[in-house]
N, C-alpha and C positions, 0 to 999 in steps of 0.2 A: 507762623504755626511753630510749636514747639513739639520735636519729637524724641523718643528714647530718653525720658526722664529716668534718672535713678540707675542708669547703667554707664559703665566706663566709656569715657571719650577718648579713643586712641588719637584722633586727630582734631586739633582746635580749629584748624581751617582746611576745608577740601574744596577744590576747583575741579570740576569735571566738563570738559569739552567746552570750556570758555572761549567765545569767538566774538569780535567785535569788528564789524565793517564801517568804514568812512566812505560815503559813495560806493564805489566797486572795489576799494582796496580793503583787504584784510590786514588790519592792524594787530590783532591778536586772532591766531588760528588754532583751534581745538586744544587749548591749553589743558594739560592736567596737573595739578599740584596738590601736595599734602604737607601740611605743618603740625608737629606734634607739640603738645603743651610743654611750655618751658624751653622750647627749641629756639635756637638764634639761626635763622634761615636767610641766605642771601640770594638776591635776584640781580643778575649781572648780564651784560651784553652791550655792543657798541650803541652809539648815538642812534635813535631811531628804531631800536629792537621792539620797543612797546612796553617797556617797565613800568612808566609811569602811567600809561594806559591800563596795565594791570591793577595798579594801586586804585586808580579812578573806578574801575569796575568793581573791585572788591569793597571799596568804601562807600559804593552807592552814587558817586557823582555822575556816572555813566551807567546807563543800563546794557546789559549785553544783548548782542544780536541772537545768541543762542548759548547754552550751557548753563550750568548750575553751580552756585556758589554756597557753602554751607559753613557757618561758622558756630562754634560751640553748640553743634547739633541741631542747629536752627537753620532753615533755608533761608537766605538773605537776597536771593535773587530778586532784584527790582524793589528791594526795601528802602525807604529814604534814609538819607544818611543821618538825619538825628535819631532814627529809631536803631540803627546799627551802632551808634556812638552808645547809646543806652545798654545795649547788648553787651559792650564792653571792648569794642574795636575803635581805636583811635589812629590818628595819622598825623604826619608833618608833610611839608611840601618842599619841593626844589626851590621854588621861589617863596620866600618868607612870606608867611600870611599871618600879619599881626595888625592890630589897631595901633597904628603908629602914633596917635595922638594920645592914647591912653597910658597909665602908668603901668609899670611891670605887674603890680599887684592886680589892678583892674583886669589885665589881659588874662592872668590865671584864673581870677575870679570867673571870668566868662567860660573858661574851661570847665568849672563846676556846674554850671546851670544845665548841661544836659544830663546829668545824673541826679539833682536834687529839684524836685517839683514843689512848687510854692502855689497854694491856692490864691488866685487874684484877688478875692475879696479880703481874706487875711493879710495880703501885701498891702492893700489899699488903707486898711484901717490898722495897719501895724500891730497886728496881734501878737500874743507870746510866741505862738506857733511861727509865725513869720519871723519875728526877732531870733528865734533859736535857730531857725534855718539858715539867716544871715550870718550868725556865728558860726555854724557849722561849715558854711562855704569858705568863710574867712579863715577859720582854723586849717580847713583842708589845703586852701591856697598857700598859706604860710609854710605848712608843713612841707609841701612840694618845694617851693623856694628854698627852704632850708635843706632837703635832700639834695638839692642841685648846686648849692653852694653859692646862691645869689640872693639870699634874703635881704642882704645889705642895699640891693638894688630896688627894693619894692616900690620907693617913691619915684623912680627916675621914668621919664618919658621914654616909650620904647623907640622912638626914631632918634633919639639921643645916644643910644647905646652902640658900641661898635659891633660889626657883624659877628663876632664870635659869641658875645653875649645874647644878641638876638637870636641866634641859633638856639642857645640853650634856653632862652625864654619861650620859643616855639615848642620845645621839647616838655617844658614845664606846663604849658597850656594843654598839651595832649595828655600829659600824665594826670592833670588835674580830674580828669573824667574816670579816673581808678580804671584804667583798662585792663582787661585780661591780655591783649596784644596789640603791639604797636607796629604801625607801617611808617618806617623811616625813608623818606625819599631824598637821599643825597644830603644828609645832615652834615656833611664835611665840605659842601661846594662852597669855594670861595674863602676857606679859612687857611690862615697861616699854619706853618708846622707845630707851633706852639699852640695855637688854638685848636688845632687837630688832636693833639695830645691830650688837651684838656676834655675835649670832646669824648675821646675813648675813655677816659676815667669815669666820666658821668655814664656813659652807655654800660659800661661794665657793671656799674652799681645797681643799673636797672636790670641787668641779667641775673646779678646776685639775688634780686627778689623774685626770680622765677617768672617774669613776665616774658610771654612769648613776643619775638621780635622777627619781622621781616625787613630787610634791609636792602635798598637799591643803593649802589656806590660803585664810582668809577676806580677808586684807589684800591689796586689789587692786594697791597699788603695789608690794609686795614680789614679788608674782606677776609683775606686769609688768617687774620688774628681773632677775629671775632665770630665767624660764622661756622656753624656745625655742619650744615650741608649747604649746598649751593645749586641753583638752577640758573642756565645759560639760554637766553634767549637770542635769536636772530631773525629779523624780519618778521617778528610776531610768532615765531615757531619755536618751541623748546627743542634744543639740540643736544644737550646733556644736563645730567644731574648727578649729584653725589657729594663727597666730601671735596674739598679744594684740590687735594692730591689727584683723586680720581679725574675731575673735570678738566684740570690743567694739562692732563696727559692726551686728552682727546684730540685727535687731529684735527676735527671740524671747529672745535672751540679756539685751537691755536690759529688756525686759518682765519675764522670769523671776527674773533674778538681780541685776542692777546697779540697774534702776530708773533712769529718764532722770535726775531731779534727783541720785541719788546718784553717777551716773557723771559728771555735769557737775562736781560738787564734788570728785571724786577726780581728774579731768584738770585741775584748775584749779591 
């Protein structure tokens, strides 16, 4: 159901009362979040805080026990993942999710299929419409590879790429769906210092395009440098929200996530 057509959308993503139980345990409890269009929003917290669960709920991989999720003024609570992708919400994963035996270009082409629809009969008989759609998909995929600086790798098999390039490729697959908003789940995980710097450059390019981003990340310096606002989770509950300067001074955040000594080290 689409509501509010023709009026200004102050928040591209709104989460209200989001709760998810696994058995008798509340992995996420009464979470409220609001992300503005074009904003770079961070979601941080210690291991097991529920960050990836939030992404899984927003992207439709898991249904919530209760609560409401609204994206681009459309209620997407319980909506299938492919339908959410068509609305303009894409994501990456903490554990890289690629077709490892496919080429770089083939992986990115798969990312375009969620937004480009082909009539099965037209595809079967290779009509002009089907051929035009295939060209459109290929052009879109190549444009994304150029944008991220890896077009030269288009014929490489995904499993042969180093981890840094696999992370960039997963980002390319997400961008191929032309999203309004990206959910990035620890895109720096496992990367070297140099690979992390390269990833930051690419993510900043995405930001320059005014794409809304929600980032889950453990590297505090990266979060501090990229995010406009941050929400902090602990045991599935939001304990703070605001700018990095605001949340980093919160005693509950320091105790639950940063730790006084670690925070002093990160800031030095």
